[in-house]
C-alpha positions in Angstrom: -9.8 3.9 26.9 -6.8 3.2 25.0 -3.9 1.4 26.2 -0.5 2.9 26.5 2.6 0.7 25.5 6.0 1.5 26.0 8.5 2.6 23.1 10.4 -0.6 23.7 7.2 -2.6 23.4 6.2 -1.2 20.2 9.7 -1.7 18.7 9.8 -5.1 19.8 6.5 -5.8 18.5 7.2 -4.3 15.2 10.4 -6.4 15.1 8.6 -9.6 15.2 6.8 -8.9 11.8 9.8 -7.0 10.0 12.7 -9.2 11.3 11.3 -12.5 12.2 8.6 -12.9 9.5 5.8 -13.4 11.8 2.5 -12.2 10.2 0.9 -8.9 11.5 -2.4 -10.9 12.6 -0.3 -13.4 14.6 1.6 -10.9 16.3 -1.4 -8.5 17.0 -3.5 -11.4 18.4 -0.8 -12.8 20.4 0.0 -9.3 22.0 -3.5 -8.2 22.5 -3.1 -5.1 20.3 -5.0 -3.8 16.9 -3.3 -4.7 13.7 -3.7 -1.1 12.8 -1.5 -0.1 15.8 1.0 -2.8 14.8 1.4 -1.4 11.1 1.5 2.2 12.7 4.6 1.0 14.8 6.2 -0.8 11.9 6.0 2.5 9.9 7.1 4.6 12.7 10.3 2.3 13.4 11.4 2.5 9.6 14.3 4.4 9.3 13.6 8.0 7.5 15.2 6.9 4.3 12.9 3.6 4.1 10.0 5.8 5.1 10.6 8.3 2.5 11.4 5.5 0.0 7.8 4.1 0.8 6.2 7.3 0.4 7.6 7.9 -3.0 6.6 4.3 -4.0 3.0 4.8 -2.9 3.2 8.3 -4.8 4.4 6.5 -8.0 2.1 3.8 -7.7 -1.0 6.5 -7.5 0.7 8.4 -10.6 0.7 5.0 -12.8 -2.7 4.1 -11.7 -4.2 7.3 -12.9 -2.0 7.2 -16.1 -3.1 3.5 -16.7 -6.9 4.6 -16.2 -6.2 7.5 -18.7 -4.6 5.1 -21.5 -7.3 2.4 -20.9 -10.0 5.1 -21.7 -8.2 6.3 -24.8 -7.7 2.5 -25.9 -11.6 2.1 -25.3 -12.3 5.3 -27.6 -10.0 4.3 -30.2 -11.6 0.7 -30.3 -15.1 2.4 -30.7 -13.7 4.6 -33.4 -12.0 2.0 -35.2 -15.2 -0.2 -35.2 -17.4 2.8 -36.3 -15.1 3.7 -39.3 -14.8 0.0 -40.3 -18.4 -0.2 -40.3 -19.0 2.9 -42.5 -16.3 2.3 -44.9 -17.2 -1.5 -45.7 
């Protein structure tokens, strides 16, 4: 059975992390809630601009990771090609 928490409780719990600097694990343990719930409350309580900025950052991180993977693969292929041509020409 899941516990229902008031809006005020959720906001205050999130503020303990975002404004007062307590760790998520400490606040969750002290209040008897899951860390997952606390992270959700923190995300929900962000102003829309911050929430959109966080989503944009996550999207950019995913894009950059994919690009890094592609470039790393290309570099590895070029290293092998350079080694091959150095061996056959010398």
